[in-house]
GUTI-768695 format. One record per residue (C-alpha): residue in three letters; x, y, z. Coordinates in Angstrom, 1 decimal. Example, Ala and Ser with C-alpha at 12.3 -4.5 7.8 and 13.67 -1.06 7.14 Angstrom:
NODE    aa     east    north       up
NODE   ala     12.3     -4.5      7.8
NODE   ser     13.7     -1.1      7.1
***
This chain:
NODE    aa     east    north       up
NODE   met     -0.2     -0.3      0.0
NODE   thr      1.5      3.1     -1.1
NODE   arg      1.5      5.9      1.2
NODE   ile      0.7      9.2     -0.1
NODE   gly      1.0     12.7      1.2
NODE   ile     -0.7     15.9      0.4
NODE   ile      1.2     19.6      0.0
NODE   gly     -2.3     21.8      0.1
NODE   ser     -4.6     19.2      1.6
NODE   glu     -7.1     21.9      2.8
NODE   gly     -8.2     23.0     -0.7
NODE   arg    -10.6     21.7     -2.5
NODE   met     -8.2     19.4     -4.8
NODE   gly     -6.6     18.5     -1.6
NODE   arg     -9.9     17.2     -0.3
NODE   ala    -10.7     15.4     -3.5
NODE   ile     -7.2     13.6     -3.6
NODE   ala     -7.9     12.4     -0.3
NODE   glu    -11.1     10.6     -1.5
NODE   ala     -9.1      9.3     -4.6
NODE   ile     -6.1      8.0     -2.2
NODE   ser     -9.0      6.4     -0.2
NODE   ala    -10.9      5.2     -3.1
NODE   ala     -7.5      3.8     -5.1
NODE   gly     -6.6      1.8     -2.1
NODE   asn     -3.9      3.7     -0.8
NODE   ala     -2.8      5.2      2.4
NODE   leu     -3.4      8.8      3.0
NODE   ser     -0.3      9.4      5.1
NODE   gly     -1.2     13.4      6.4
NODE   gly     -1.5     16.8      4.9
NODE   ile     -0.4     19.6      5.2
NODE   asp     -1.7     23.4      4.0
NODE   lys     -0.2     26.9      4.3
NODE   asp      2.7     27.0      6.7
NODE   gly      2.8     23.4      6.9
NODE   ala      5.9     21.6      7.6
NODE   ala      6.9     19.3      4.3
NODE   ala      9.7     18.0      5.4
NODE   ala      7.8     16.5      8.5
NODE   leu      5.4     14.9      5.9
NODE   ala      7.7     13.3      3.4
NODE   ser      9.7     11.9      6.1
NODE   gly      6.4      9.5      6.9
NODE   ser      5.6      9.2      2.7
NODE   asp      6.3      7.1     -0.2
NODE   ile      5.2     10.2     -2.6
NODE   leu      4.0     13.8     -2.2
NODE   ile      1.3     15.2     -4.2
NODE   asp      2.0     18.9     -4.4
NODE   phe     -1.5     21.3     -5.1
NODE   ser     -0.6     24.0     -3.4
NODE   ser      0.9     27.6     -4.3
NODE   his      4.3     28.0     -6.6
NODE   gly      5.4     30.2     -3.4
NODE   ala      5.8     27.1     -1.7
NODE   leu      7.1     25.2     -4.7
NODE   glu     11.2     25.2     -3.4
NODE   ala     10.5     24.1      0.1
NODE   asn      8.2     21.5     -1.4
NODE   leu     10.7     19.9     -3.6
NODE   asp     13.4     20.3     -1.0
NODE   ala     11.3     18.1      1.1
NODE   ala     11.0     15.7     -1.7
NODE   met     14.4     15.5     -2.4
NODE   ala     15.6     15.5      1.7
NODE   ala     13.6     12.4      1.9
NODE   gly     14.6     10.5     -1.3
NODE   ile     10.8     10.4     -1.9
NODE   pro      9.0     11.5     -5.8
NODE   ile      6.7     14.2     -5.9
NODE   val      3.7     14.9     -8.4
NODE   ile      3.5     18.4     -8.6
NODE   gly     -0.2     19.7    -10.0
NODE   thr      0.3     23.3     -9.0
NODE   thr     -0.6     26.3    -11.4
NODE   gly      0.8     29.7    -12.2
NODE   leu      4.2     28.4    -12.3
NODE   glu      6.9     30.6    -14.1
NODE   glu     10.6     30.0    -15.7
NODE   arg     12.5     30.0    -12.4
NODE   his      9.9     27.2    -10.7
NODE   his     10.1     24.9    -14.0
NODE   trp     14.4     25.7    -13.3
NODE   leu     13.7     24.5    -10.0
NODE   ile     11.7     21.3    -10.8
NODE   asp     14.9     20.7    -13.4
NODE   gln     17.4     20.9    -11.0
NODE   ala     15.2     18.6     -8.4
NODE   ala     14.8     16.4    -11.2
NODE   glu     18.3     15.7    -11.2
NODE   arg     18.2     14.0     -7.9
NODE   ile     14.5     12.6     -7.6
NODE   ala     11.4     11.3     -9.5
NODE   val      9.2     14.7    -10.5
NODE   leu      6.4     15.2    -12.7
NODE   gln      4.8     18.2    -13.1
NODE   thr      1.9     18.9    -15.4
NODE   gly     -0.6     21.5    -15.5
NODE   asn     -3.3     18.9    -15.5
NODE   thr     -3.7     15.9    -13.9
NODE   ser     -6.6     14.7    -16.1
NODE   leu     -6.3     11.8    -18.0
NODE   gly     -8.9     12.9    -20.7
NODE   val     -6.7     16.8    -20.7
NODE   thr     -3.8     14.6    -21.6
NODE   leu     -5.4     12.5    -24.0
NODE   leu     -6.4     16.2    -25.7
NODE   ala     -3.3     17.6    -25.7
NODE   his     -2.0     14.2    -27.8
NODE   leu     -4.4     15.1    -29.9
NODE   val     -3.8     18.9    -30.7
NODE   arg     -0.7     18.4    -31.2
NODE   glu     -1.2     15.9    -33.7
NODE   ala     -3.7     18.2    -35.1
NODE   ala     -1.4     21.1    -35.6
NODE   ser      1.3     19.2    -37.0
NODE   arg     -1.0     18.3    -39.8
NODE   leu     -2.5     21.3    -40.5
NODE   gly     -0.8     24.4    -42.0
NODE   glu     -0.2     27.8    -40.9
NODE   asp     -3.5     29.1    -42.8
NODE   trp     -5.3     27.1    -39.9
NODE   asp     -5.7     29.4    -36.8
NODE   ile     -5.5     28.4    -33.4
NODE   glu     -7.8     29.8    -30.8
NODE   ile     -7.7     28.3    -27.0
NODE   val    -10.9     28.8    -24.9
NODE   glu    -10.8     28.3    -21.1
NODE   thr    -13.5     28.4    -18.5
NODE   his    -13.4     28.4    -14.6
NODE   his    -15.1     29.5    -11.3
NODE   arg    -14.9     32.9    -10.5
NODE   met    -12.2     31.8     -7.8
NODE   lys     -9.2     31.0     -9.6
NODE   val     -6.5     33.5     -9.6
NODE   asp     -4.7     33.1    -12.6
NODE   ala     -4.9     33.2    -16.2
NODE   pro     -4.4     31.7    -18.5
NODE   ser     -5.2     28.4    -17.0
NODE   gly     -2.2     25.5    -16.7
NODE   thr     -4.4     23.6    -19.0
NODE   ala     -4.7     26.2    -21.5
NODE   leu     -1.1     26.7    -21.6
NODE   leu     -0.3     23.1    -21.5
NODE   leu     -2.9     22.9    -25.2
NODE   gly     -0.9     25.9    -25.9
NODE   glu      2.3     23.9    -25.7
NODE   ala      1.1     21.3    -27.4
NODE   ala     -0.2     23.0    -30.5
NODE   ala      3.5     25.0    -30.6
NODE   ala      5.3     21.8    -30.6
NODE   gly      2.9     20.1    -33.1
NODE   arg      4.3     23.2    -35.4
NODE   gly      7.5     23.1    -34.3
NODE   ile      7.6     26.9    -32.7
NODE   pro      8.3     27.9    -29.8
NODE   leu      4.8     28.8    -28.2
NODE   ala      6.4     32.4    -26.1
NODE   asp      7.3     33.9    -29.6
NODE   his      3.1     33.3    -30.7
NODE   ser      1.0     33.3    -28.1
NODE   glu     -1.4     36.2    -28.5
NODE   arg     -3.3     37.0    -24.7
NODE   gly     -6.0     39.8    -23.4
NODE   arg     -6.9     41.4    -27.2
NODE   asp     -8.5     44.4    -26.4
NODE   gly     -9.1     48.2    -28.3
NODE   ile     -7.7     48.0    -32.0
NODE   thr     -5.1     45.0    -32.0
NODE   gly     -4.8     44.9    -35.4
NODE   arg     -5.3     42.0    -37.7
NODE   arg     -4.6     38.4    -36.0
NODE   ala     -0.6     37.7    -36.8
NODE   gln     -0.3     34.5    -39.3
NODE   gly      0.6     31.6    -37.4
NODE   ala     -0.4     33.1    -33.9
NODE   ile     -1.4     30.7    -31.3
NODE   gly     -4.4     33.0    -29.6
NODE   phe     -6.0     32.4    -25.7
NODE   ala     -9.1     33.5    -24.3
NODE   ala    -10.0     32.9    -20.6
NODE   leu    -13.7     33.2    -18.8
NODE   arg    -14.6     33.0    -15.3
NODE   gly    -17.8     33.2    -13.1
NODE   gly    -19.9     30.0    -11.2
NODE   ser    -18.4     27.1    -10.2
NODE   val    -17.0     25.3    -13.4
NODE   ala    -14.6     23.1    -12.7
NODE   gly    -13.1     23.7    -16.0
NODE   asp    -13.8     23.4    -19.4
NODE   his    -11.2     24.0    -22.6
NODE   thr    -12.0     24.0    -26.0
NODE   val     -9.0     24.2    -29.0
NODE   his    -10.3     25.7    -32.2
NODE   phe     -8.6     25.0    -35.3
NODE   leu    -10.0     27.6    -37.8
NODE   ala     -9.3     27.8    -41.7
NODE   asp    -11.4     29.7    -44.7
NODE   asn    -15.3     27.6    -44.4
NODE   glu    -14.3     25.1    -42.0
NODE   arg    -13.3     24.6    -38.5
NODE   ile    -12.4     21.7    -36.1
NODE   ala    -13.1     22.1    -32.7
NODE   leu    -11.3     19.9    -29.8
NODE   ser    -12.8     20.1    -26.1
NODE   his    -12.5     18.5    -22.8
NODE   leu    -15.5     19.3    -19.9
NODE   ala    -14.7     19.0    -16.6
NODE   glu    -17.6     18.3    -14.8
NODE   asn    -16.0     17.7    -11.1
NODE   arg    -12.4     18.1     -9.6
NODE   gly    -12.5     14.0     -9.2
NODE   ile    -11.4     13.6    -12.3
NODE   phe     -8.2     15.6    -11.6
NODE   ala     -7.8     13.9     -8.0
NODE   arg     -8.0     10.5     -9.8
NODE   gly     -5.6     11.3    -12.6
NODE   ala     -3.1     12.7     -9.7
NODE   val     -2.9      9.5     -8.0
NODE   lys     -2.7      7.8    -11.0
NODE   ala      0.7      9.6    -11.9
NODE   ala      1.7      9.3     -8.3
NODE   gln      1.2      5.2     -8.4
NODE   trp      3.1      5.4    -11.7
NODE   leu      5.8      7.4    -10.5
NODE   ile      6.4      5.0     -7.4
NODE   gly     10.1      3.7     -8.3
NODE   lys     10.9      5.6    -11.1
NODE   pro     14.5      6.5    -11.4
NODE   ala     15.2     10.4    -11.0
NODE   gly     13.8     12.7    -13.8
NODE   arg     11.6     14.8    -15.4
NODE   tyr      8.2     13.3    -16.5
NODE   thr      4.8     14.0    -17.7
NODE   met      1.6     12.6    -17.6
NODE   pro      1.7     11.3    -21.4
NODE   gln      4.1      9.2    -20.3
NODE   val      1.7      7.6    -17.6
NODE   leu     -0.5      7.0    -20.6
NODE   gly      2.2      5.9    -22.6
NODE   leu      1.8      8.1    -25.2
***
């Protein structure tokens, strides 16, 4: 039985993960929230699942490294420095970081990459995401994950082709751009649609999340898969064998 510790245990995702751990027949080794002792949690766990905040990421990685255990990171809003920290940690432990732990979204990203690789730049790409009113970052980590998949399919860096926050007289759409739009309201767990638009035809690839349980189940599946892996940085597509 795998002992799984939750960082961010008092949040909505943390509570959903606790339920998913039990449903999968694993053991919840404990949980911490803001200002909790990650090192103490890590010492009694086989693996950590982190859905806290990007501000706590460095301490959480340090705790996992000190205990010599793997960690699944589902925290969003990560910046370049955070990814550098993850790369450094991955030299010593197994780390799986993702903007979305849903198995359905993982497959969607695969399909988006495939579509982008086969459709030329005369097909515009727009990513629309909707989340509950309490979400604090935009675009969502999942939208960025899908944008990276589209950019990878085209062999281009997303940072150089991303269009966000259009307002006022913006000029015409740039050729080859990948656009993002974020909607916020209600209690939406997370809806994402990637639009491929050409003259006289459109393709839409979508994933609709009805509750947070799907992300929790995916996080636990990722944790089970990561146990026993050598040091390195892993992704959700690897969990599905993509």
